[in-house]
C-alpha positions in Angstrom: 0.0 0.0 0.0 1.4 3.4 -1.1 1.2 5.9 1.7 2.1 9.6 2.0 3.0 10.9 5.4 2.8 14.7 5.7 4.0 16.6 8.7 3.1 20.3 8.4 3.6 22.8 11.2 3.1 26.5 11.9 3.3 29.0 14.7 -0.3 30.4 14.8 0.0 32.0 18.3 1.8 31.5 21.6 0.5 30.9 25.1 2.0 32.7 27.2 4.4 34.6 24.9 6.3 32.1 22.8 6.3 29.3 25.4 3.3 27.0 24.8 0.3 26.1 22.6 -3.2 26.9 23.9 -5.5 23.9 24.3 -8.3 25.7 22.3 -5.9 26.0 19.3 -5.1 22.3 19.4 -8.9 21.5 19.8 -9.7 23.5 16.7 -7.0 21.7 14.7 -8.4 18.4 15.9 -11.8 19.4 14.7 -10.6 20.4 11.3 -8.6 17.2 10.7 -11.4 15.0 12.1 -13.7 16.4 9.5 -11.2 15.7 6.7 -10.8 12.1 7.9 -14.6 11.7 8.0 -14.7 12.8 4.4 -11.9 10.3 3.6 -9.4 12.9 2.5 -7.1 11.6 5.3 -6.5 8.0 6.3 -5.5 9.1 9.7 -4.0 12.1 11.6 -2.5 13.2 14.9 -2.5 16.8 16.2 0.2 17.8 18.6 2.5 20.7 19.6 6.1 21.5 20.2 6.4 24.7 22.3 4.2 27.3 20.5 4.1 25.4 17.2 1.0 23.5 16.0 2.0 20.2 14.4 -0.3 18.3 11.9 0.7 14.7 11.3 -1.3 13.2 8.4 -1.5 10.0 6.3 -3.2 10.0 3.0 -2.9 8.9 -0.7 -2.7 12.3 -2.3 1.0 12.1 -2.9 3.7 14.7 -1.9 2.7 18.3 -2.5 -0.9 17.2 -2.8 -2.9 20.4 -3.2 -5.9 19.1 -1.2 -3.7 18.2 1.8 -1.8 21.5 1.7 -5.1 23.4 1.4 -6.4 21.4 4.4 -3.3 22.4 6.4 -3.6 26.0 5.3 -7.3 26.3 6.2 -6.6 24.6 9.5 -3.9 27.1 10.3 -6.1 30.0 9.3 -9.0 28.7 11.5 -6.6 28.2 14.4 -5.2 31.7 13.9 -8.6 33.1 14.4 -8.9 31.2 17.7 -5.5 32.6 18.7 -6.6 36.1 17.9 -9.8 35.7 19.9 -7.7 34.7 22.8 -5.2 37.5 22.1 -2.4 35.0 22.0 1.1 36.3 21.2 2.1 36.4 17.5 -1.2 35.1 16.2 -0.7 33.9 12.6 3.0 34.5 12.9 4.0 31.8 10.3 1.3 32.7 7.8 3.1 35.1 5.5 0.4 35.4 2.9 -3.3 36.0 2.8 -3.8 33.7 -0.1 -3.3 30.0 -0.7 -1.4 29.2 -3.9 -1.7 25.4 -4.3 0.9 24.6 -1.7 1.9 25.9 1.7 5.6 25.9 0.6 6.8 29.5 0.5 3.9 30.7 2.6 5.6 30.2 6.0 4.6 26.7 7.4 7.3 24.0 7.6 6.7 20.8 5.6 8.3 17.4 5.7 6.6 14.8 3.4 7.4 11.3 2.1 5.6 8.8 -0.1 6.5 5.1 0.2 5.2 1.6 0.0 4.2 0.6 3.5 6.4 -2.3 4.8 5.1 -5.3 6.8 6.3 -3.5 9.9 6.5 0.3 9.3 8.2 2.2 12.1 8.2 6.0 11.9 9.8 8.6 14.1 8.8 12.2 13.9 11.0 15.0 15.3 9.7 18.5 16.1 11.9 21.4 17.2 11.2 24.7 18.8 13.3 27.9 19.1 15.8 26.8 16.4 16.4 26.9 12.7 16.0 24.4 9.8 19.7 23.3 9.9 19.3 21.7 13.3 18.8 18.2 11.8 22.2 18.1 9.9 24.3 16.6 12.7 21.6 14.1 13.9 20.9 12.9 10.3 24.6 12.5 9.6 25.1 10.5 12.8 22.1 8.3 12.2 22.9 7.4 8.6 26.7 7.8 8.2 28.4 7.5 11.6 29.2 3.9 12.7 30.1 5.1 16.2 26.4 6.0 16.5 24.7 3.4 14.2 26.3 0.0 14.6 24.0 -1.4 11.9 26.2 0.4 9.3 28.9 -2.1 10.4 27.1 -5.3 11.2 23.8 -5.2 9.3 24.2 -6.5 5.7 21.1 -4.6 4.5 22.7 -1.2 5.4 26.3 -1.9 4.3 26.0 -0.1 1.0 25.3 3.1 2.9 22.9 6.1 2.3 22.6 9.0 0.0 22.2 12.6 1.4 20.3 15.2 -0.6 21.6 18.6 0.5 20.0 21.9 -0.3 21.8 25.2 -0.6 18.9 27.4 0.6 20.5 30.7 -0.3 21.4 29.8 -3.9 18.3 27.4 -4.3 20.5 24.5 -5.5 20.8 20.9 -4.4 23.5 18.2 -4.5 23.5 14.5 -3.5 26.4 12.9 -1.6 27.0 9.2 -1.2 28.1 7.9 2.2 30.4 6.5 3.2 32.8 7.3 0.4 31.9 11.0 0.2 31.4 11.8 3.9 34.3 14.3 3.9 32.8 16.3 1.0 29.4 16.0 2.7 30.7 17.4 6.0 32.3 20.4 4.3 28.8 21.6 3.5 26.4 20.3 6.2 28.8 21.6 8.8 27.5 25.0 7.9 23.8 24.4 8.8 22.6 28.0 8.4 23.0 27.6 4.6 23.4 23.9 3.7 20.7 21.5 5.0 20.0 17.8 4.6 16.6 17.7 2.9 16.3 13.9 2.5 18.2 10.6 2.9 17.8 7.5 0.7 18.9 3.9 1.0 21.5 3.5 -1.7 20.7 -0.1 -2.7 16.9 0.0 -2.6 16.6 3.8 -3.4 13.9 3.9 -0.6 13.3 7.2 1.2 14.7 7.0 4.7 14.3 10.5 6.1 13.0 13.9 5.1 13.2 17.3 6.8 11.7 20.8 6.5 14.2 23.3 5.1 12.0 26.4 4.9 13.8 29.5 6.2 11.2 32.0 7.4 13.6 35.0 7.2 14.5 34.3 3.6 10.9 33.9 2.6 9.6 37.0 4.4 12.7 39.1 3.9 12.7 40.0 7.6 12.8 38.3 11.0 9.4 36.7 11.8 10.5 34.0 14.2 12.7 30.9 13.9 11.9 28.1 11.5 11.2 25.4 14.2 11.7 22.5 11.8 10.3 19.0 11.6 11.9 15.8 10.4 10.5 12.3 9.6 12.7 9.2 9.9 11.8 5.6 8.9 13.3 3.0 11.2 14.1 -0.7 11.6 14.6 -3.3 8.8 16.9 -1.8 6.2 17.0 1.5 8.1 18.7 2.3 11.5 16.9 0.9 14.6 14.9 3.1 16.9 17.7 3.3 19.4 20.2 4.3 16.7 17.9 7.0 15.4 17.4 8.5 18.9 21.0 8.2 20.0 22.3 11.5 18.4 20.1 13.5 20.7 22.0 12.4 23.8 24.3 15.2 22.8 22.6 18.6 23.3 24.2 20.0 20.1 24.5 23.8 19.7 21.9 25.2 17.3 20.8 28.7 16.2 17.7 30.2 17.7 16.8 30.7 21.4 15.9 34.3 22.5 14.8 36.5 19.5 16.3 33.9 17.2 19.6 35.5 17.8 21.6 33.1 19.9 23.3 29.7 20.0 21.8 27.3 22.5 21.8 23.6 23.4 19.0 21.4 21.8 17.3 19.8 24.7 15.4 16.5 24.1 12.1 16.5 26.0 8.8 14.8 26.3 5.9 16.6 24.5 4.6 18.0 27.8 8.0 19.5 28.6 8.3 21.3 25.2 7.5 24.6 27.0 10.6 26.8 26.6 10.5 29.7 29.1 14.1 30.3 30.2 15.3 33.1 28.0 12.6 31.7 25.7 14.5 28.4 25.6 16.7 26.6 25.6 15.8 25.1 22.2 13.7 21.9 22.4 13.3 18.8 20.4 10.5 16.3 20.9 9.8 13.0 19.1 6.8 10.9 18.6 7.0 7.3 17.4 4.3 5.4 15.4 3.8 2.1 13.7 1.8 2.4 10.5 -0.9 -0.2 9.6 -2.7 0.5 6.4 -1.9 4.1 6.8 -3.4 4.2 10.4 -1.1 5.8 12.9 -0.6 3.3 15.7 0.5 5.4 18.6 2.0 7.8 19.5 4.8 6.9 21.9 6.6 9.9 23.4 10.2 8.8 22.6 12.0 11.4 24.7 9.9 10.6 27.8 12.5 8.0 28.6 14.6 8.6 31.7 17.7 7.7 29.8 17.6 11.2 28.3 17.8 12.8 31.8 21.5 13.3 31.5 21.2 15.0 28.1 18.7 17.4 29.7 21.0 18.1 32.6 23.9 18.7 30.2 21.7 21.1 28.2 20.9 23.1 31.3 24.6 23.2 32.2 25.5 24.4 28.7 22.7 27.0 28.9 24.2 28.3 32.1 27.6 28.6 30.5 26.4 30.3 27.3 24.1 32.8 29.1 27.1 34.2 31.0 28.3 35.5 27.7 25.3 37.8 27.4 25.3 39.8 24.2 28.7 38.5 23.1 29.6 35.9 20.5 29.6 32.9 20.5 26.3 33.0 22.5 25.0 35.7 20.2 24.9 34.7 16.5 27.7 36.0 14.2 26.9 39.3 12.4 26.0 37.6 9.0 23.2 35.7 10.7 22.1 38.7 12.8 21.1 40.3 9.4 18.0 38.1 9.6 17.0 39.3 13.1 15.8 42.7 14.3 19.4 44.0 14.5 19.3 45.7 11.1 16.7 48.2 12.5 19.2 49.2 15.2 22.1 49.5 12.6 20.0 51.7 10.3 19.3 54.1 13.1 23.0 54.6 13.7 24.4 54.5 10.2 24.7 58.2 9.9 27.0 58.3 12.9 29.8 56.2 11.4 32.7 58.2 10.0 35.7 57.2 8.0 38.9 56.4 9.8 41.8 58.9 9.4 
């Protein structure tokens, strides 16, 4: 059975500030998707949140970029924005950068990760959702999952993964893409994905079977809007087990609270803290950045689950490390490396300050 799994997210309003999603917003989204399932547009769905971001997880047979599915997501975000406005939530409709739907939500603000595949006998899916960070946050985890044998022992001892994986990398500033084959091209791959503000892993494929293994959202809100409108808060879908890395191998990279762009005003580096859904409530300096994960089995497109994958106590140490790193970085205040480098500050509110002062700069003698 061919299934399309679509994860589409948007910040439609925060409660309180940027820290949480209001229950009424989630309830409205549930109502919208339940209606679509009743009309058989969707096979199944799950509504959830990560911080102040509304997450729509949907299975269907409309294919990737299906106009009816994207219109459903757009209309749902619009309806939920109205709820947010009625409640006077912060930044209501923040990620909706247009008043008109154009056949797809891509380029309109929401983040999108979709994949179409033939459902396996046992189809294990892990969905990652991040808050207070940018789209390049998945680069290191995806590299470690699909190319690092110190993380994924299956790359060494499982015959069905021995041929490796192919990484589709997008240059989001030049609107170009390139594919690297691991393991033989990992040095070339790392040259680019080590710069996650520009080069992002969009998708990963099994090299022997050509099957899609992972897909992420690479939408950069600041590049779409031409100004700072909040961080991208990306999503990522990973298939697991069988010819793909096991669940434990997929989750293992998040035991390191890697440094990512985002945090307060989208202008700082901070540790990515793995948390249960209920703890995706960033309040300390509007952070630190959070990552949550839900696991599902698929059965005829039905979402069996979810399981809250970071609810496991074995991630307690990673959370403590993230808090320790947050303490260290916060002591730097407005100085780099806590604050982003100037080239990235161009996509925050800093240009407004610089414009006010530009007439006071004089030439050196």
